[in-house]
Residue frames relative to the residue before (quaternion, step in Angstrom):
aa qw qx qy qz dx dy dz
M 1.0000 0.0000 0.0000 0.0000 0.00 0.00 0.00
D 0.5502 -0.5904 0.4654 0.3635 3.69 -1.18 0.56
E 0.5357 -0.6258 0.4746 0.3100 3.43 -1.30 0.47
P 0.5882 -0.6005 0.4137 0.3497 3.55 -1.05 0.59
I 0.3836 -0.6861 0.5556 0.2709 3.67 -1.08 0.57
F 0.7873 -0.0607 0.0082 0.6135 3.60 1.27 -0.49
T 0.0243 -0.8453 0.5333 -0.0195 3.59 -0.86 0.77
K 0.1414 -0.7515 0.6403 0.0723 3.51 -1.27 0.50
R 0.2244 -0.7721 0.5918 0.0582 3.54 -0.94 1.06
V 0.0392 -0.8050 0.5912 -0.0322 3.58 -0.87 0.98
S 0.1922 -0.7840 0.5880 0.0521 3.55 -0.45 1.32
A 0.1275 0.7911 -0.5850 0.1249 3.48 -0.78 1.13
G 0.8427 -0.1660 0.0563 0.5090 3.53 -0.30 1.33
T 0.8075 -0.1762 0.1829 0.5324 3.60 -0.63 -1.20
R 0.6831 0.4742 -0.2390 0.5013 3.53 1.25 0.26
V 0.0714 -0.7330 0.6667 0.1142 3.52 -1.12 0.55
Y 0.1882 -0.7711 0.6033 0.0773 3.61 -1.05 1.10
Y 0.1154 -0.7424 0.6551 0.0802 3.58 -1.19 0.62
I 0.0833 -0.7534 0.6515 0.0307 3.38 -0.99 0.98
D 0.0252 -0.8389 0.5382 -0.0774 3.49 -0.39 1.53
A 0.2683 -0.6740 0.6495 0.2275 3.50 -1.23 0.76
R 0.0328 -0.7953 0.6048 -0.0241 3.46 -1.11 0.95
I 0.2781 -0.7201 0.5934 0.2278 3.52 -1.35 0.02
D 0.3388 -0.7540 0.5098 0.2383 3.61 -0.77 0.93
R 0.7387 -0.4091 0.2838 0.4543 3.63 -1.27 -0.06
K 0.7110 0.4359 -0.2982 0.4643 3.58 1.15 -0.51
G 0.5863 -0.6048 0.3598 0.4012 3.58 1.32 0.32
Q 0.4716 0.6436 -0.4483 0.4029 3.69 1.24 0.34
K 0.3772 -0.7183 0.5469 0.2065 3.64 -0.96 0.93
Y 0.0769 0.7807 -0.6185 0.0456 3.56 -1.13 0.73
I 0.3825 -0.6586 0.5868 0.2750 3.55 -1.30 0.18
S 0.1356 -0.7225 0.6726 0.0846 3.41 -1.38 0.84
L 0.1568 -0.7627 0.6248 0.0567 3.52 -0.82 1.03
S 0.0386 -0.7913 0.6095 -0.0295 3.63 -0.77 1.07
E 0.1510 -0.7153 0.6775 0.0804 3.37 -1.26 0.82
I 0.0475 0.8090 -0.5856 0.0160 3.51 -0.95 0.87
P 0.3655 -0.7568 0.4725 0.2654 3.60 -0.52 1.03
T 0.4439 -0.6506 0.5336 0.3082 3.69 -1.10 0.71
D 0.7433 -0.3940 0.3761 0.3884 3.45 -1.50 0.09
K 0.6185 0.5506 -0.3372 0.4477 3.61 1.09 -0.71
S 0.6559 0.5406 -0.3355 0.4062 3.65 0.83 -0.81
P 0.4992 -0.6572 0.4980 0.2664 3.61 -1.19 0.83
G 0.7684 0.4530 -0.2425 0.3815 3.43 -1.24 0.39
K 0.7387 -0.4366 0.2805 0.4302 3.62 -1.23 -0.05
K 0.2999 -0.7469 0.5515 0.2192 3.70 -0.77 0.90
E 0.1857 0.7778 -0.5724 0.1815 3.55 -0.37 1.26
R 0.4469 -0.7191 0.4849 0.2193 3.41 -0.89 1.14
Q 0.1451 -0.7709 0.6172 0.0611 3.70 -0.80 0.85
R 0.0357 -0.8179 0.5727 -0.0417 3.57 -1.01 1.02
I 0.0191 -0.7202 0.6885 0.0829 3.42 -1.43 0.41
F 0.2112 -0.7689 0.5922 0.1162 3.45 -1.24 0.55
I 0.1548 -0.7672 0.6223 0.0140 3.46 -1.03 1.04
H 0.2722 -0.7873 0.5439 0.1014 3.59 -0.48 1.24
A 0.6710 -0.5812 0.2933 0.3548 3.49 -1.04 0.70
K 0.6157 0.5946 -0.2923 0.4266 3.44 1.14 -0.75
N 0.7074 0.4048 -0.1731 0.5529 3.58 1.45 -0.57
M 0.4428 0.7686 -0.3957 0.2379 3.55 1.33 -0.15
K 0.6483 0.5416 -0.2743 0.4595 3.52 1.07 -0.84
R 0.6423 0.5123 -0.2722 0.5009 3.54 1.00 -0.97
F 0.6929 0.4924 -0.2817 0.4450 3.49 0.79 -0.99
A 0.6646 0.5256 -0.2899 0.4449 3.58 0.92 -0.93
K 0.6188 0.5473 -0.2851 0.4860 3.55 1.20 -0.91
A 0.6942 0.4569 -0.2987 0.4692 3.57 0.87 -1.00
F 0.6267 0.5532 -0.3383 0.4323 3.53 0.95 -0.91
A 0.6522 0.5288 -0.2952 0.4559 3.54 0.93 -1.04
K 0.6822 0.5115 -0.2893 0.4351 3.57 0.87 -0.86
V 0.6365 0.5151 -0.2668 0.5082 3.55 1.17 -0.72
A 0.6818 0.4770 -0.2995 0.4668 3.53 0.93 -0.81
T 0.6345 0.5345 -0.3004 0.4706 3.51 1.12 -0.84
Y 0.6406 0.5402 -0.2904 0.4621 3.58 1.10 -0.73
I 0.6742 0.4779 -0.2768 0.4904 3.47 1.04 -0.88
K 0.6507 0.4950 -0.3347 0.4686 3.53 0.96 -0.82
N 0.6935 0.4770 -0.2919 0.4541 3.65 0.81 -0.78
D 0.6605 0.5025 -0.3098 0.4640 3.52 1.05 -0.72
A 0.6262 0.5301 -0.3536 0.4493 3.57 1.07 -0.58
K 0.6085 0.5397 -0.3404 0.4717 3.67 1.20 -0.40
G 0.6959 0.4416 -0.2879 0.4876 3.71 1.02 -0.72
């Protein structure tokens, strides 16, 4: 797979998340989200990925923000 053009790493408990900006073979930008268990987590260590292409970015970001807000607000109640 191609190398990311920009990346952010998030450590969270027994997981490490990578949010990578990439460019496909057609020159289209997309985001690759990866979840990698750390050595501390039980079970098989396998990377999980999802891809969000630029044309879907706005809808994905809006949906993600709504779910995050719901969870944040629900945790307070």
